[in-house]
Structures are given as structure tokens and as C-alpha cells.
N, C-alpha and C positions, 0 to 999 in steps of 0.2 A: 504494500500500500504506500502510495506516495502522498505526502502532505502538500497541500497547496499553500503557497505563501500569500498572505493578504496583500492586496494591491490598493493603491491610493484610489479613492473614489473619483470618478470622472465628474465633469461639471453637470452632466445630465443626472447622475446619481445623487449629487448634492442637492439639485433642484427638486428631485423627487422626494428626498427625505425632508425637505423644508415644508413642514405643515404649520402654517400660520393661522389656520382656522378662519380664513376670510369667507365672507358670505358671497353668494352668487351676485347679489347686487353690487357689492364693493368690487368684485372682480370685473364685472361688466363696466362699471364706471372707470376703473383703471384702464381697461381695454380701450374705451372711447377716448380717454385723455391721451393715452400713449400713441394711438394710431390716428388721431384726429378724424374720427368717424362720427362727428356730431350729427350728421344727417340720419343716423340710425335711431337717435333718441325719440323723435316724434313718432316714428313707426312703432317703436316698442311701447310707447305710452298709449297709442291708439289700440294696439293689440291687447294690452292689459285691461283697458276700459271695456273693450268688447268681450273679453273673457269674463270679466266681472259681471257684465250684464247677462251673459249666458248662464253663469252659475246662479245668479239671483233670480233668473226666470223660473227656476224649478223650486223656489221657496215661497214662503208666504208673502214676500215682497213683490211677487209677480204682478198683481193687479196695479200696483203703483208704477211699475216699470212700463206696463202696456199703455198707461195714460200719457207717457212721454212721447209716444210715437203715434 
């Protein structure tokens, strides 16, 4: 049996081991800021609002939502 010698972790392995516990929203915000993709923000806001309306349409709030349209 041969023993393997430990190697120095690569940059990829260091990044994979770095768990900062960031939320999805903070990671998305960092992505927008770093890549200057600010045009994605209105699209995501509209998608979140539509998703919220769809979820609320199956609850007791449905009659109030239907009066908006």
C-alpha cells in the first residue's frame, strides 16, 4: 500500500471550502454589482410580483386579488 502525500489545495478547492452562508438574494445582488447587469433587476422584480400573485390566488386573498384586474 502506498501512502498519498497531501497536496496544497488549489484555488478552486479553497473557493469550494469557503462557506460564508450568504443568502440567495445577497449572492444575486453581488452578481448584479460585479457584472453590471442592472437590467436584470426589473425583470426579477416583475417575476417575483407575478409569482406572489399566483401563490395568493389559491388562498383566501383571492377575491381581493381578482378585484384588481
